[in-house]
C-alpha positions as CSV (number, residue, x, y, z in Angstrom):
1,X,197.9,22.1,160.4
2,X,198.2,21.9,157.3
3,X,196.9,24.9,154.9
4,X,195.3,24.0,151.4
5,X,194.0,26.1,148.9
6,X,190.2,26.0,148.3
7,X,189.2,23.3,145.0
8,X,188.2,25.7,142.3
9,X,185.1,24.7,140.5
10,X,185.2,23.8,136.8
11,X,184.6,26.6,134.4
12,X,181.6,26.1,132.2
13,X,182.5,25.2,128.8
14,X,183.3,27.4,126.0
15,X,180.5,28.4,124.3
16,X,180.9,27.2,120.4
17,X,182.7,29.4,117.7
18,X,180.3,32.3,116.1
19,X,179.3,31.3,112.5
20,X,181.4,32.7,109.3
21,X,179.7,35.6,107.9
22,X,178.4,35.4,104.4
23,X,181.0,36.5,101.8
24,X,180.1,39.7,100.2
25,X,178.4,40.4,97.2
26,X,180.7,40.3,93.7
27,X,181.5,43.4,93.2
28,X,179.7,45.4,90.3
29,X,181.8,47.1,87.4
30,X,181.5,50.3,87.7
31,X,180.4,51.9,84.0
32,X,183.2,54.3,82.6
33,X,181.8,57.9,82.6
34,X,180.1,59.2,80.0
35,X,182.1,61.3,77.5
36,X,181.8,65.4,77.6
37,X,179.2,66.9,74.8
38,X,180.9,68.1,72.0
39,X,180.2,71.6,70.9
40,X,178.6,71.8,67.4
41,X,180.2,74.4,65.4
42,X,177.5,77.0,64.1
43,X,178.0,80.3,61.7
44,X,176.6,82.7,64.5
45,X,178.8,81.3,67.4
46,X,181.4,83.9,66.6
47,X,178.5,87.0,67.4
48,X,179.8,89.9,68.6
49,X,177.7,92.7,70.6
50,X,178.4,96.2,69.2
51,X,179.6,98.1,72.3
52,X,177.2,100.3,73.8
53,X,177.5,103.8,75.1
54,X,177.8,105.1,78.9
55,X,174.7,106.7,78.1
56,X,172.9,104.0,76.8
57,X,173.8,102.1,79.6
58,X,172.4,104.6,82.1
59,X,169.2,104.9,80.2
60,X,168.7,100.7,80.2
61,X,169.0,100.9,83.8
62,X,166.7,103.7,84.4
63,X,164.0,102.0,82.5
64,X,164.4,98.4,84.2
65,X,164.6,100.3,87.8
66,X,161.4,102.4,86.7
67,X,159.4,99.0,86.0
68,X,160.5,98.2,89.5
69,X,158.7,101.1,91.5
70,X,155.2,101.3,92.8
71,X,152.9,104.5,92.1
72,X,151.7,106.3,95.4
73,X,148.3,107.7,95.2
74,X,149.1,111.5,95.9
75,X,146.8,113.5,93.8
76,X,143.3,114.4,95.4
77,X,140.2,112.2,94.9
78,X,136.9,112.9,94.6
79,X,134.7,112.9,97.9
80,X,136.3,111.4,100.5
81,X,140.5,112.2,100.7
82,X,142.5,109.2,100.7
83,X,145.7,109.1,102.3
84,X,148.6,107.2,100.3
85,X,149.1,105.4,103.7
86,X,147.5,101.9,104.7
87,X,145.9,103.4,107.9
88,X,142.3,102.2,109.0
89,X,140.5,105.2,110.7
């Protein structure tokens, strides 16, 4: 008895090689960066502000914050009394 190996079938043919990709587009030359702006010398560029006293600074701050306050209607009205609260009756 002779043991022989079975015959292997032929492999399928190799597919054709993939086409080569197109060459990349030519590089665009980057533009040179724009130069930084130059300051124009003026006569009033060296102004120095007068130093404020602590009292003037506190008064300025209090004037600014008082503009942000919401006034309350505390005074008594004519006829039906209203409260300063937004509560429906």
